[in-house]
N, C-alpha and C positions, 0 to 999 in steps of 0.2 A: 484590397480586394478593389477593382474598378466597379462602382455600383450605375446600372443603366436603365433610365427607368421605362418602365414599359410601353409600348408602344399605344398611342391610341386606334380603335376601328375606323373606318371608313368605310361608306357604300358605295357601289358603282348602281346609276343606272344607265342605261343605253335607248334608246330608239330608233329603231332603223327602217327609217323611210322609204318610198321608190324614190324622193328626192334627196336627200340629206339625214346623216346619222348624229343625233344627238346625245353628248354625255355629261351625267350632270355627278358629279362627288359629291357624297355628303356624309358630315362626322353624325357620330353616335347620337345626338340631339336631335337630326334627318336639318342640321343647316346644310346647306349648299356653300361648300371650299371649293370648287371648280367647275369649271362648263367650258365646254367646245362643240363646234358644229361644222364636221365637212360634209362634203359631196359623198355619197353613198357610191355612185356608178355603176350602178346594177344594169348598165347595157353592158358592162363587161362579162360580164358572169358570178356564175352561185362562187364560186371559188376566191375571185377576186374581191370578191366584197365579203366575205368570210377572213381574206387577208386583211384589208382595212380596217372589219372591227377588233382583229385579234392585234393588230399595231397599236390600235386606238387603245385598247387593254393594257396592252405593253408598256406604250408612253403615260397616263394618267397613273400606271402601279409608280412607275419612276418619279414620277413625280411625288406621292402620297410618299412614297419611302423619304424621299427626300425632305418631306415636311414634316418626317416623323410618325405617318400614319402605317399602318396594317389593311390590307384590302381584306376585308372581311366575309362581301357578298357583291355579286354581280347579277343583276335583273337585263335580260334584254325581251324588248318585246320585238316584236315581228309580224309586219301586215300583212297577214294569212292564218289560215286553219294550223292552230299550235295544240299539241298533245302536250301539256305541260309536265304531266307526272316522266314522261320517257324523254322530255327535251325534243321530241322531233316537230316538223314544220311540213303540213301534209301538201300542201298548196301557198304560194303567195304570189298571185298573177303581177301582181305591182310592182314585182322585184324580178319579174320573170323565170318563177320557179312554177313548175310545171310537177315534179315528181316529186318522194316522198326527201326530206332531206334532215336526216338523225346530226343534227348542228350540237348539242352539248357532247355527243357519246362520244363523236367522229373526229368531228375539225375542228375542234378546240382545243389547243395545248390541253396537256393531261392535268398539268396544276390547275387549271381553273373549272374543269371539270364539276368538282362538288360543289366549288362556289357561286355555278352559274346556275341562275332559274329562267327559264325561257316560257313568256308568255302570248298572247294574243296581246296587239300595244296598246286597243283600248281597254281590254281588260284589267292591260297594266295602269293605265291612266285612270280606270274607275278606281282601282284599291288605290290609287295615290288621294283619289278625292275622300273615296271613303275615313283616309286615317285622320284626313283633315278636316274632318265634319265635327262640329264639334255635339251636333245632335245626328244619332244613324237613322234615316229614314226606312222603314222596312222593303222598298225596293225604292229601287231606282234605274232608270235604261238610259244609256246614254251613249250619243251620238259623235262620231268625230268626222267632218271633213275635209280631207287633205286630197294627197296625190289620188286616194280613193275614197270610201264613204265605210266605215267600220264603226261596230255598234256594239254595245255590252251591258247585262243585264247584272245587278245582285238582288238577292232574297234575304234579307235578314241578316245584311253585314257578308255574304258569302256572294261569291261568282258564281254563277249559272252560266256554266260551258258548253254544257250538251255533250252529244255522241263530237267526237275527233272536234272541239273546243267551236262547233259550226253556231252556237244558238246566238251569236248576237251580230252575225254576217247578215246585214241586213242590206248593203252595200249590192250583193249576189243575189239579193229577190229579183223575181222577173215581174217586171211591173209592164211589159209590153211585148205578148207574143211574136218572135217574127221581128224584134224592134233591132236597134243599133247594135252594134257587134259590140264586145266586153273583152276586157284585155283576158278575161278565163278563159274564151276560148265562145264563152253562149252569147247569146244575141236575149237583146230583150231587158238587162239588167237595171239598176236602179244605178247603178253605178258609171255606167255609161251617158247617163243624161244628165248628173249634177255631180261627178266626180272633175279634181280641177283639171285632170287632161283632155276630161270630155266637153268642159264648158270653153277651154282653152280651142279646142278644134273650132267649136261653132264661134265662137267672136271671131277666130282667123276669116272661118270661109263666109261670116257676113260681111264681114270688110273686105275681104275682095270682091265679093258681088256684090260691092257698094249699095247694099239694104242697113237700114236704119234699125238700130235694133234701142230698147227701153236702158244699154247699158249704163248711159250718163245718168239717167233720169234717177235710177235706182242705191245711186251713191252720194255721199253727201258733200262733195268737195268738185270743184272745177276741174275734170281730167284735165285743163290747157296746163292746168299750174304744176300738174305733177309729173316727177322722170314716170316712164314708162319703161318697165323690164319683164323682159320676154322671157318665160317659163320654160 
């Protein structure tokens, strides 16, 4: 009778951002064994994004199978209000999602539902940092500046998610009443001033108006020697 070696377990972490979808596979010792990055293409709508997530999972699962790994779990971080116990995204402005999306139970393939955990992306990042810390602090507050502005809070090693996962949503705190329009539909949010899309808009507006800015003085290298990429 032929003997077959048991497959090694692997885990997949996915960061679904407003601009890119990052995927990293880890072995049972949490060593990265594969990573990829593709455009999210959020402008093409919710179902298109979910199709891209599903296709990426399928592609990575095939690679893991070929390398002798069994995909034992999937963690998906989403930039928005997420109810992790139900796998529901209430709103994700930087993806253009303005209504509840029961991703895990309705829109992912059946075989992955029981293996998938959904979290707010910064909550997921903070959990990863806590896992790597040699000493566990009593309280940690984390911020992430990307397409938007996210935050997360932990107390004695446990995430503080708050009602509907909103505890760390600093990006949508109102900092100026009647201020700039935000992607969430409200005005004056912090993200409307320091999110990537907001900064890009301010820089381009200043350049179009031929106004001097402090951009050059705030970075440590000569802009003339650096390639410029449009965001």
